[in-house]
N, C-alpha and C positions, 0 to 999 in steps of 0.2 A: 732556632730555624736552621744556621750552620751544623751547626753537633748533622741535623739530620741530614745534612748533604755529604754523603759520607762517597759517594765518587759521582764519574763528569753524567750521573742521567736526572741526579738523588737531588740537586737547584729546580728540581717542582714542586717540590717541595714547601721551597722558599717564594716558585715565579706565580705561585695561583692567590700566594697573598695579597690582597691591599698594603702598597709601598707605602701610603700615606700613614698604616699601621706602624707605629709604636716598636725597636726588635722587641723580645722579651729575652729575656735573659741567658746567661747560659746556663748549664747546667756543668756544675763542676767535677760533679760524682761520673756521670757520665764520658764528660770529654777527654778525662782524664784514659780514662776504659780506653774508647775509642781512636786517642794517642800509640798506645801499648798495641796493640789488634795489627794496627797502620807498621808500627815500628817492625812487629817482630813480622809477621805480611814480608814487609821489603828488603828487611833486611837475607826471611829464606826464598825470598823470589832472587834479590838477588848475585846470592855468592851461592844459587845451585844452578842456576844457570851460566854464571858465572865459569864453572867448575866445571861444567856437560865440553861449553866452550871451548876450553884448553883441551881438552878427550880429546873433543873432538877436531882437533887442530890441527894440534898433534899431531894426529894421523892422517890430515887432508891431503894427501897421495892413495889412500891406498882405503877411503872410507867405501861408502855402499850406497848404489842411490838411495836405502831406506834412510840412513843415518845424516845425510842431508838434509831431507830433510828434516831432518830435529834439529841439524845447525839451526837453522832460523829459524824455526821454532824458540827456544831457544834466546832469539836475539831478536823477537818478536813478545815474549814471557821478562827479557829483561827492557824495552820496551814500552809495559805496564806497570812496570817495576817502578823506573825510574819517569816518567813521564804521568802517571797514573793516581799510582801507589805516593810515592817521594814527594809531591805536590800539595795535593792533599791532608799528606800528615803535615806542611807544614805552615797548611790553611789553619787546618788544625790548633798547631800549634800558638799561630800568629793571633788569632780568632774572626782575623776579618784578612782581605786577597789588599797582599802587600805586589807593586809591580805594575809600569804601563800597560793600558789597553792594547799594544802588540803580544806583551807575552801571555794574559789573557787568552789571546781569540788564537795563540800558540798553543798550551796549554792546552786549552779542548781540542783540540784541532786533531794535539797530539795520542792526547786520553783516547781518541774515538780509533785512532786509529792502528795502538794497541791492542784495542780490545779487537778491531774486523783483522788484520793480521795473525795471533792465536788462534780466530776462530778458524779462517779460511785455508791455514795451514795444514791445520788438525784435517781439512776438508779433505784439501788434497790427496796430500800424507794417506791416509783415507783407500780415496779410489786410487792411487799407483798400490796400494795397495790390492788393491779387489783387480785390477787389471793382471795382476799380475799373480791370483788366484784363479781366477774365472775364463784368463784368458792369456798363459803365458807364452802363445806364440807371434803376438804384439811382439815387435820392434823395440828398442826402448836404446835413449842410450845410449853411449859403446863409453862413451866418457865417463866418466867419477867425478866429475863436474861440481861447482857449486853451484852456480843456477845452471836449474833448466826451464822448457818453457811452463812447467804445475805453478814452480815458483814465485817466478816473474809475473805471469797471470796471477799470485795470491797478492806477490808486493801491489804489482798495476789498481781493482778490486782496491783496495785499504783506501791508498792515497787515494783515490778519487771519490768513491764511497765518504772520505771523512772530509769531504773540501764543506759542504755544511756549517758547518760549527762553527768557518769560522767567520759567515754570519753570524748566524744565528745569535753566540756569543759575544757578550765591550762587555768592557766594563762602564758599569752605569752606577753615576746615584742614585740610592736605595732608597738616603732621606740624610734631613741636610747634613753637607762633609762627610756621611758615610757612606764608598765606592765599594760594592761586589761585579766581582767577571760570574756575573748574568746570564741568561738567552730570557726575550722577551720572545713572544710568542699574540697571536692572533686567537682570541677567548671566546667560550669554552674548549673547542673544539684542535686550538692550535699546540698545546702540549698532547692532548689522549692520540694524535695525531704522529706527534713523535715521535713517542713514546714506544707506542704502539708498529712503527716501520720498523722504529730500531729491533723493537724483539723479532721481529720478521726474518731484520737484513742477517740479522747477526744469531739470533738463537732455531725460530723454526727453524726458517728452511733451510740451516746446515744442518741441524739438526735429522731432516727426516732425510737426507742424503746418507750422511754415514750411517741409519739405523736405514737403511735400504743395503748398501751397501756392506754393512754387518754380519746381517740376514742372509745373502744370498751368495758370502763368503764365507759363510757356517753355512751352510748348505752345496757349497761345493767339498771344501772339506767329507763333509757329511759321508756324501755321496764316495770320497775318494779313495778312502778308507775301508768301506764296503767293498767297492771294488778289492779291497787289498785286503779283506780277510776274503773273498774268495778263491783271487785269484792263490789264496795259504793253504787255501784247503785239497785244491788242485795239485798244489805239488806235494802236498802230503800226503793224498790217495791216488794223484795221475806222477807226478816225480817229473813235472814236466809243465812249464805254462806258458800260452800265449802270446809271442812278443806287442801283439799287440795290446793287447791287456795289460800286459807285465808296464808299457810306456805311458801308458794310461795312472798309469799308483804310483810312477817318481813323475815327476811333472809338479810335484809337492816337497821338498823336500823339509826336514826340522829345523836350518833353520826360519824356513819361511810357512811355517810353524808359526815358529819364536815370536819374528817379528809379526803375522795376524795376529797371538797374544798382546803382544806391547800397543796393540793398536787398539788392543777391543779396551786395552784397561785404559789412556788414555782418552776415547770415547767416552766411554763412564765417567771419571771422570770430572770430564766438561761437562755431561749432564747433570750432573750431583751439585758440580759448585756451582753452576750459571739454575741453571731450574734455582732455587726460591729467590736468585735477583730477583731478573728479572718480574714473577710470581707477584712479587713484593712494587717492582716498580710502575704491573699495566693496574694492580688493585690502586695505586694510590691513584692512581689519573680515573680512571673510574668510577671507581667507587672507594672516596677521597672522605675520610672520616678522620679522630680522634688514634685512631690504631694503630695509622702510618706516622706518626711522629712520635711515637713511644723509640722506648731504648732500642727494646727487643729487635724491630723495625730497622733501626738502623745497624745493626750489630750486623744484620743480614742480609744489607746491602755492603759490608764491609768485605762478609767470606768472599764473596764471589770471586776474591779477589786468589783463593787461594789455589785455583787452578793453579795459576805460573807458579805457583811454589815445587807441586805436582810433580808437574812433564818431568822435569829434567831430574827425579829421584829419580822414576816410572822407568827412566831409560838405562841412570845404568842399573835398579834392580835386575832387570828383563840381560842383562850384562855381563853380573853375572857376579862382580865385584863393585865394590863402596868406596870411594870415589874410581877408580881408578879400572881398568880390566887387561887383563895382562894378551899383552898384543896377540899372540900365539892363538888365542879364544876366540878374541875381535876379528883375525884375519881369516878363518876357517870356518865362522856363520858368513863371513862377506863372501867368501870368494864359492860358498854351496850357492848364498842365495845369489852371489851373479850372473850365476851358475843353470839356476830359474830361471832368474823374467829379461836374461838375452837369451833364452833359447834360439831364435831365427841369424844369432848372428858366430857361426864357424868359430870352432875353439883356431883355428890359424889364422884369424886377425886378429888375433887375442896381444894385447901385447906381449914380451917375454919373463917380465914378472906374476904376472895373473901369468898363464900358463904354466910356470915351475911351482906358484901358490895351489892351484888346481889342483896339478899333479900331487 
């Protein structure tokens, strides 16, 4: 039962059992595999996100709006690594939960907080790219602040929606003298309602928003490329181009397209990593069977955390160098991107340093 609790939602496999039954003996071979997988995920996620935070923090005075989102996404992924993966790793090593009731409730709260924050940071980042591409004349925040309204909204929603964890989970005596950090629900619909709610707010709704934004972005870029090709044809045949049409082509720069590609890869990685996890969770509560207690089911739930490992390397790949990017390349990308997404801000209003960079 303990081995099946790979992540913060997998306690359902145990809570659906009658606590008066003896706890099954743990599969030591599977336990070693689970510990190894969790250890690799923790090291990869923590090292990758720490490196990315250091890279972005070193150039925080010149950081673009897009990479502010990446900075907070890395912070959210670190929350996942240290408060979701690491506690589960320690839990599997000790076999039982060690700690007071307060620690149990705190860990469960932070586990869900990491999932919420990581997911909704990807959402606000994608919505920001959607606005920048489809509505380029919308006034964005002038300064490259490390906090903005979308980021604050994302963290606030995550902090609030994670609160039920504090009341659901507690340190419970599951058998004489044996205490675990479990959740208590009204049977039989309680676990189903909880897992379905988590699925909707963390995966289904965010995925719908992400896919919708990406489809509209791709359509906009496709139309833009069509107009660009038409303009090139007119230049070739007429040696001139109408100013109005030329301006429509310039509204999407190469730097903007590059950040859009990075966002697309981030979204695809999110969907691929978390789809098996949520499918397995829904299957475990709506169609419980022996299949949901096997080793394959346990490993599937572990692999959802790979999303926190992939995000920093996606950024550093598109940045051009792993793990560090040349300052010249980053400044060029930042200047080009800011000139597009702040189209309603006049050049004379910018900082002197920004003017020299753009020039």
